[in-house]
C-alpha positions as CSV (number, residue, x, y, z in Angstrom):
1,M,-21.1,-12.4,3.2
2,S,-22.1,-14.3,-0.1
3,E,-19.5,-14.1,-2.9
4,E,-19.9,-15.0,-6.6
5,F,-17.1,-16.4,-8.5
6,T,-17.0,-16.8,-12.5
7,E,-14.4,-17.6,-14.2
8,K,-14.0,-16.9,-18.6
9,E,-11.9,-17.1,-20.9
10,P,-9.0,-14.9,-21.3
11,A,-9.6,-12.6,-23.8
12,R,-7.2,-12.8,-26.8
13,D,-6.3,-9.6,-28.1
14,A,-3.1,-7.5,-26.6
15,G,-5.2,-4.0,-26.2
16,S,-6.3,-1.9,-23.6
17,A,-7.9,-3.9,-20.5
18,V,-10.8,-1.6,-21.1
19,K,-11.7,-3.3,-24.0
20,M,-11.2,-7.2,-23.2
21,Q,-13.4,-9.6,-21.1
22,P,-12.5,-10.2,-17.4
23,I,-11.0,-13.4,-17.4
24,S,-13.0,-13.8,-14.0
25,V,-14.9,-12.0,-11.7
26,T,-15.0,-12.3,-7.8
27,K,-18.4,-10.8,-6.4
28,T,-19.8,-9.4,-3.2
29,E,-22.4,-7.4,-1.9
30,D,-19.4,-4.9,-1.1
31,Y,-16.9,-5.3,-3.9
32,Q,-15.8,-6.9,-7.2
33,Y,-12.7,-7.9,-8.4
34,E,-12.3,-8.6,-12.0
35,L,-9.2,-10.2,-13.5
36,L,-8.1,-8.5,-16.9
37,R,-5.5,-10.7,-18.0
38,V,-2.4,-12.8,-16.3
39,E,1.2,-13.1,-18.2
40,G,3.2,-15.6,-15.8
41,R,2.3,-14.5,-12.5
42,T,1.5,-11.1,-13.2
43,K,-2.0,-10.3,-13.5
44,R,-3.9,-7.0,-14.2
45,A,-7.2,-6.4,-12.6
46,R,-10.0,-3.7,-11.5
47,V,-11.2,-3.3,-8.6
48,T,-14.7,-1.8,-7.9
49,T,-15.3,-0.7,-3.9
50,V,-17.9,1.7,-2.7
51,H,-15.6,4.8,-2.8
52,G,-14.7,4.0,-6.6
53,V,-12.6,1.2,-8.8
54,I,-8.7,0.6,-8.1
55,E,-7.0,0.0,-11.0
56,T,-4.2,-2.7,-10.5
57,P,-1.4,-3.4,-10.3
58,V,-1.5,0.3,-7.8
59,F,0.6,2.3,-5.8
60,M,-1.0,3.1,-2.7
61,N,0.0,7.1,-1.1
62,V,1.0,6.7,2.3
63,A,-0.7,9.5,4.4
64,T,-0.4,8.1,8.0
65,A,-2.0,10.8,9.6
66,G,-4.4,11.6,6.9
67,A,-2.0,14.0,5.1
68,I,0.5,13.4,3.0
69,K,3.6,14.7,4.6
70,G,5.1,17.5,2.5
71,G,2.1,19.2,2.3
72,L,0.0,17.7,-0.4
73,S,-4.0,17.9,0.1
74,S,-6.9,15.8,-2.0
75,R,-6.9,18.1,-4.6
76,D,-2.9,17.3,-5.0
77,L,-3.1,13.7,-4.6
78,N,-6.3,14.1,-7.7
79,E,-3.6,16.0,-9.9
80,I,-1.2,13.5,-10.2
81,T,-3.6,10.6,-10.2
82,T,-3.3,9.0,-7.1
83,Q,-6.2,6.3,-6.9
84,V,-6.1,5.1,-3.1
85,M,-4.4,6.7,0.0
86,L,-3.4,5.0,3.0
87,C,-3.8,5.9,6.6
88,N,-2.9,4.7,10.0
89,T,-5.4,3.1,12.7
90,Y,-2.4,3.9,15.8
91,H,-1.6,7.6,14.8
92,L,-5.5,8.5,13.7
93,H,-6.1,7.1,17.0
94,V,-4.1,9.0,19.1
95,R,-4.6,12.1,17.2
96,T,-7.6,13.3,16.7
97,G,-8.9,10.3,17.6
98,D,-11.3,7.7,15.8
99,A,-14.4,8.4,17.3
100,I,-14.3,12.3,16.5
101,I,-13.6,11.7,13.1
102,K,-16.8,9.3,13.2
103,E,-18.7,12.7,15.1
104,L,-17.7,14.5,11.6
105,G,-18.4,11.9,9.0
106,G,-16.0,9.2,8.9
107,L,-12.7,9.6,7.4
108,H,-13.4,10.5,3.8
109,R,-15.5,13.7,4.6
110,F,-12.7,14.6,7.0
111,T,-9.7,15.0,4.3
112,L,-12.3,15.7,1.1
113,W,-10.8,12.6,-0.5
114,D,-13.7,10.5,-2.1
115,K,-11.6,7.8,-3.9
116,P,-10.4,4.3,-1.8
117,I,-8.8,5.1,1.5
118,L,-6.7,1.7,2.8
119,T,-6.2,1.7,6.7
120,D,-3.5,0.1,8.6
121,S,-4.6,-2.0,11.2
122,G,-1.8,-0.8,14.0
123,G,-0.3,-3.9,13.8
124,F,3.2,-2.3,12.4
125,Q,3.4,-0.1,15.3
126,V,3.3,-3.3,17.6
127,F,6.6,-4.3,16.1
128,S,7.6,-1.0,15.7
129,L,7.0,0.4,19.5
130,A,9.1,-2.7,20.4
131,E,10.8,-1.6,23.4
132,L,6.8,-0.3,24.9
133,R,4.7,-2.8,24.0
134,H,3.0,-6.3,26.1
135,I,1.7,-9.0,24.0
136,K,-1.1,-11.4,25.0
137,E,-3.6,-13.7,23.7
138,E,-6.6,-10.4,24.2
139,G,-4.2,-7.9,22.4
140,V,-1.6,-5.4,22.8
141,T,-0.3,-3.0,25.3
142,F,1.8,-0.1,24.7
143,H,2.7,3.5,25.6
144,S,1.8,6.3,23.0
145,H,4.9,8.0,21.7
146,V,2.9,11.5,21.6
147,D,2.5,11.7,25.4
148,G,2.9,8.3,27.0
149,A,0.1,7.2,27.8
150,K,-0.9,3.2,28.2
151,I,-3.0,1.8,25.0
152,F,-5.1,-1.4,24.8
153,M,-5.3,-2.8,21.3
154,G,-6.8,-6.4,20.3
155,P,-8.3,-6.9,16.5
156,E,-11.7,-5.9,18.1
157,E,-10.4,-2.7,19.3
158,S,-8.4,-1.9,15.8
159,M,-11.8,-3.1,13.6
160,R,-13.9,-0.6,16.0
161,I,-11.4,2.2,15.1
162,Q,-11.1,1.2,11.0
163,A,-15.0,0.8,11.4
164,N,-15.4,4.3,12.9
165,L,-12.5,6.2,10.8
166,G,-15.2,4.2,7.2
167,S,-11.8,3.7,5.4
168,T,-12.8,1.3,2.1
169,I,-10.2,-1.5,3.1
170,A,-9.3,-2.2,6.1
171,M,-6.7,-4.4,7.7
172,A,-6.7,-7.2,10.3
173,F,-5.0,-6.8,13.2
174,D,-1.4,-8.5,12.8
175,E,1.7,-9.1,14.6
176,C,4.9,-8.3,12.6
177,P,7.5,-10.6,13.7
178,P,11.1,-9.4,13.2
179,A,12.7,-10.9,10.0
180,L,15.6,-12.7,11.8
181,A,13.1,-13.7,15.0
182,E,14.2,-17.7,16.6
183,R,11.8,-20.1,14.7
184,S,9.5,-20.8,18.0
185,Y,8.6,-17.8,18.5
186,V,6.9,-17.4,14.5
187,E,5.2,-20.1,15.0
188,K,3.6,-18.8,18.3
189,S,3.2,-15.4,16.7
190,V,1.8,-16.6,13.5
191,A,-0.9,-19.2,15.6
192,R,-1.6,-16.0,17.6
193,T,-2.1,-13.6,14.4
194,E,-4.5,-16.5,12.8
195,R,-6.4,-16.1,16.0
196,W,-6.9,-12.7,15.7
197,L,-8.0,-13.1,12.5
198,Q,-10.8,-14.6,13.2
199,R,-11.8,-12.1,16.0
200,C,-11.5,-9.8,13.4
201,Q,-13.8,-11.1,10.6
202,K,-16.3,-11.3,13.4
203,A,-16.5,-7.9,15.1
204,M,-15.8,-6.4,11.4
205,A,-19.1,-8.1,10.4
206,E,-21.4,-7.3,13.6
207,M,-19.9,-3.7,13.2
208,K,-20.9,-3.4,9.6
209,R,-24.7,-4.0,10.2
210,E,-24.9,-1.4,12.9
211,E,-27.1,1.1,12.5
212,T,-24.7,4.3,12.7
213,A,-22.1,2.3,10.6
214,V,-20.0,4.9,8.7
215,N,-18.8,2.2,5.9
216,P,-21.1,-0.4,6.0
217,N,-19.8,-1.8,3.1
218,Q,-16.0,-1.9,4.4
219,L,-13.8,-4.9,2.9
220,L,-11.4,-6.8,5.2
221,F,-8.0,-7.8,4.3
222,G,-6.4,-10.9,6.0
223,I,-2.3,-10.5,6.6
224,N,0.1,-13.5,6.0
225,Q,3.8,-14.0,8.4
226,G,5.9,-15.9,9.1
227,A,9.3,-14.1,9.4
228,I,11.7,-15.7,6.4
229,Y,10.5,-19.4,7.1
230,H,9.0,-20.0,4.0
231,D,6.9,-23.4,5.1
232,I,5.3,-21.4,8.0
233,R,4.1,-18.8,5.7
234,I,3.1,-21.3,3.3
235,E,0.8,-22.9,5.7
236,N,-0.7,-19.5,6.9
237,A,-1.4,-18.8,3.3
238,K,-3.6,-21.8,3.0
239,R,-5.1,-21.8,5.9
240,I,-6.5,-18.1,5.5
241,S,-7.3,-18.6,1.7
242,D,-10.4,-20.3,3.4
243,W,-11.9,-17.9,5.0
244,N,-13.3,-15.8,2.6
245,L,-11.4,-12.6,3.0
246,D,-12.2,-9.3,0.4
247,G,-8.2,-9.5,-0.1
248,Y,-5.1,-10.7,1.4
249,A,-1.6,-9.6,2.5
250,V,2.2,-10.2,2.6
251,G,3.0,-8.5,5.5
252,G,6.4,-9.1,8.3
253,L,8.9,-8.3,4.8
254,A,11.5,-5.2,4.3
255,V,11.6,-5.2,7.9
256,G,16.0,-6.8,7.7
257,E,15.5,-9.1,5.2
258,S,17.9,-9.2,2.0
259,H,16.1,-8.5,-1.1
260,E,16.9,-11.8,-2.4
261,E,14.8,-13.0,0.4
262,M,12.2,-11.5,0.0
263,Y,12.1,-12.4,-3.5
264,S,12.1,-15.7,-2.9
265,V,9.2,-15.7,-0.1
266,L,7.0,-14.5,-2.1
267,D,8.2,-16.7,-5.1
268,D,7.0,-19.7,-2.9
269,V,3.7,-18.0,-0.6
270,V,2.0,-15.8,-3.5
271,P,0.8,-19.4,-5.5
272,Y,-1.4,-20.0,-2.2
273,L,-3.0,-16.8,-1.7
274,P,-6.3,-16.3,-3.9
275,Q,-5.6,-15.6,-7.6
276,N,-8.9,-13.6,-8.3
277,K,-9.0,-11.5,-5.1
278,P,-6.5,-8.8,-4.2
279,T,-3.2,-9.8,-3.6
280,Y,-1.1,-6.6,-1.1
281,L,3.0,-6.4,-0.5
282,M,3.0,-4.4,2.6
283,G,5.4,-1.7,3.1
284,V,7.3,-2.1,-0.4
285,G,9.2,-0.4,-1.7
286,T,11.6,1.0,-4.3
287,P,10.8,0.8,-7.9
288,Q,12.5,-2.1,-8.5
289,N,11.1,-4.2,-5.2
290,I,7.3,-3.0,-7.2
291,L,8.6,-4.5,-10.5
292,E,9.8,-7.5,-9.1
293,G,6.8,-7.8,-6.9
294,V,4.3,-7.5,-10.0
295,E,6.2,-10.0,-11.5
296,R,5.6,-12.2,-8.6
297,G,1.4,-11.5,-8.3
298,I,1.2,-8.6,-6.3
299,D,-1.4,-6.0,-7.5
300,F,-1.7,-3.5,-4.1
301,F,1.2,-1.7,-2.8
302,D,2.3,1.1,-0.1
303,C,5.7,2.4,0.8
304,V,7.0,5.6,2.8
305,Y,10.1,6.0,0.0
306,P,8.9,8.4,-2.5
307,S,7.4,11.1,0.3
308,R,10.5,10.4,2.7
309,N,13.1,10.2,0.1
310,G,11.5,13.9,-1.5
311,R,11.9,15.3,1.5
312,H,15.7,14.5,1.7
313,G,16.2,15.6,-1.6
314,N,16.3,12.3,-3.5
315,L,14.6,12.5,-6.1
316,Y,13.2,9.2,-9.4
317,T,14.0,10.2,-12.5
318,N,13.2,8.0,-15.3
319,H,17.1,8.1,-15.7
320,G,18.4,7.2,-12.6
321,T,17.9,9.1,-8.8
322,L,18.6,12.8,-9.0
323,H,20.3,14.1,-5.4
324,I,18.9,17.6,-6.2
325,R,20.8,19.2,-3.4
326,N,23.7,19.0,-4.6
327,A,26.1,22.2,-5.8
328,K,26.4,21.0,-9.3
329,Y,22.1,21.9,-9.3
330,Q,22.8,25.3,-8.8
331,K,22.5,27.0,-11.7
332,D,20.9,24.3,-13.3
333,M,17.6,25.4,-14.9
334,R,17.0,22.5,-16.4
335,P,13.4,20.6,-14.8
336,I,13.6,17.6,-12.3
337,D,13.0,15.5,-15.3
338,P,12.3,17.1,-18.8
339,D,10.4,13.5,-19.6
340,C,8.3,13.9,-16.7
341,G,4.4,15.1,-16.5
342,C,4.6,15.3,-13.1
343,P,3.1,19.3,-12.0
344,V,6.4,20.6,-10.9
345,C,8.1,19.6,-14.2
346,K,5.0,20.4,-16.6
347,Q,5.3,24.2,-15.2
348,G,9.1,24.2,-15.6
349,Y,10.3,24.9,-11.9
350,S,13.8,24.7,-12.4
351,R,17.0,22.3,-10.4
352,A,18.0,25.5,-9.8
353,Y,14.9,26.7,-7.9
354,V,13.9,23.7,-6.3
355,R,17.5,23.2,-4.3
356,H,17.3,27.0,-3.6
357,L,13.8,26.3,-1.9
358,L,15.4,23.0,0.2
359,K,19.1,24.5,0.7
360,A,16.8,27.7,2.3
361,D,14.3,25.2,4.5
362,E,11.0,26.9,2.6
363,T,8.3,24.6,2.7
364,L,6.9,24.5,-0.7
365,G,10.4,23.4,-1.7
366,L,9.3,20.0,0.7
367,R,5.9,20.0,-1.5
368,F,7.5,20.2,-5.0
369,C,9.7,17.9,-4.4
370,V,6.9,15.0,-2.8
371,M,4.8,15.6,-5.6
372,H,7.4,14.9,-8.3
373,N,8.2,11.7,-6.5
374,L,4.2,10.6,-5.6
375,Y,3.7,10.9,-9.5
376,F,7.1,9.2,-10.4
377,Y,5.1,6.6,-8.3
378,N,1.9,6.3,-9.6
379,H,2.7,7.0,-13.4
380,L,5.2,4.1,-13.3
381,M,1.9,2.0,-11.9
382,T,0.2,3.5,-15.5
383,E,3.0,2.4,-17.2
384,I,2.8,-1.4,-15.7
385,R,-0.8,-1.2,-16.5
386,S,-0.1,-0.9,-20.3
387,A,3.0,-3.1,-20.3
388,L,0.3,-5.4,-19.0
389,D,-2.2,-4.4,-21.3
390,E,0.0,-5.0,-24.2
391,G,1.5,-8.7,-22.6
392,R,4.7,-6.8,-23.0
393,F,5.3,-6.8,-19.4
394,T,8.9,-9.1,-19.3
395,E,10.0,-6.6,-21.8
396,Y,9.0,-3.0,-20.2
397,K,10.3,-4.4,-16.8
398,R,14.0,-5.5,-18.2
399,A,14.0,-1.7,-19.8
400,K,12.8,-0.4,-16.7
401,L,15.5,-1.8,-14.5
402,E,18.3,-0.9,-16.7
403,A,17.1,2.5,-16.9
404,L,16.7,3.0,-13.2
405,A,19.8,1.8,-12.4
406,E,21.5,4.9,-15.1
407,N,23.4,7.5,-12.6
408,C,22.2,10.7,-13.4
409,A,25.7,12.6,-14.2
410,D,23.4,14.7,-16.6
């Protein structure tokens, strides 16, 4: 993969990033990463892929098995301004099967989603199915959570599944060691994950050249691991930064460590990852986590929180979290958040009605709550990008954290 990198004088005006000249441009035959603005460690960027443009910082909406839990379609995701859908390699492999999805034209055609898709490698399942798996150099043997069938997955198998799916961005196969794992284990795990990454690169390069490739422009992101051992993570970041990957993720966080420990890891590790390429914080997190991550140079995020919390009736608003199942909303005819532009609030569906739907176990209630929460996250990212464009992120972050900490006393 040939790569061009050009660096320019930073733009001086604080207006819209659309009108600004990029600070730097990283360009390959598969994608382009334009660094538009830097404020401290924050970065505002634009990624051009074969499936469209991604404005960053971005929150990727989690559609584990090709759909958002809560009944949202690709049309709904477009309506709530979703830029990237995230799907899971393991789950699509066990149901319906990646080979069948390839026969049907790939994941984009299968889901009718024409914007970028990122596929997780299945590595996190290695961690989450700890009682059911056996790790060795070749890969991991584990049992399906569906029917107990034995499955083997290594770097080549993960790349094959993701190549069959044809996602925009594929993630390297890795192991996510527990946050509190012994240092000796983490050292061995990270070394093995690095060897797996090199195998992923080789396999991906070969698969992209196949005549039947679903997406010959598929991107590959590597993953930094190391639990909470800063020196292990820093050395790993230094090594993989030289391997000419399309993007870099920080994995293995939000798995048991405190928020303060996570932020400390980001403070120390992110500076060793290339600023001129995407930087992805995997599986994180709350709106507060996102604001802190952006401040530390992260520009890709994903998390199940907005959809999961929505299904439980915990709704994000501009003035704290609203627990819609509470009895005090039984006669409340106001929208979930009067200041929200999501389809649910904009059309005027009341808190009383949404509460009724959830209490009556109507699936429409789940749909409304998930749609509202995902819109809240997507709109949060729009606000963050605007603040970065205008050089006021520090002030915006302070005000937003204060608002999020408010108690929805109504």
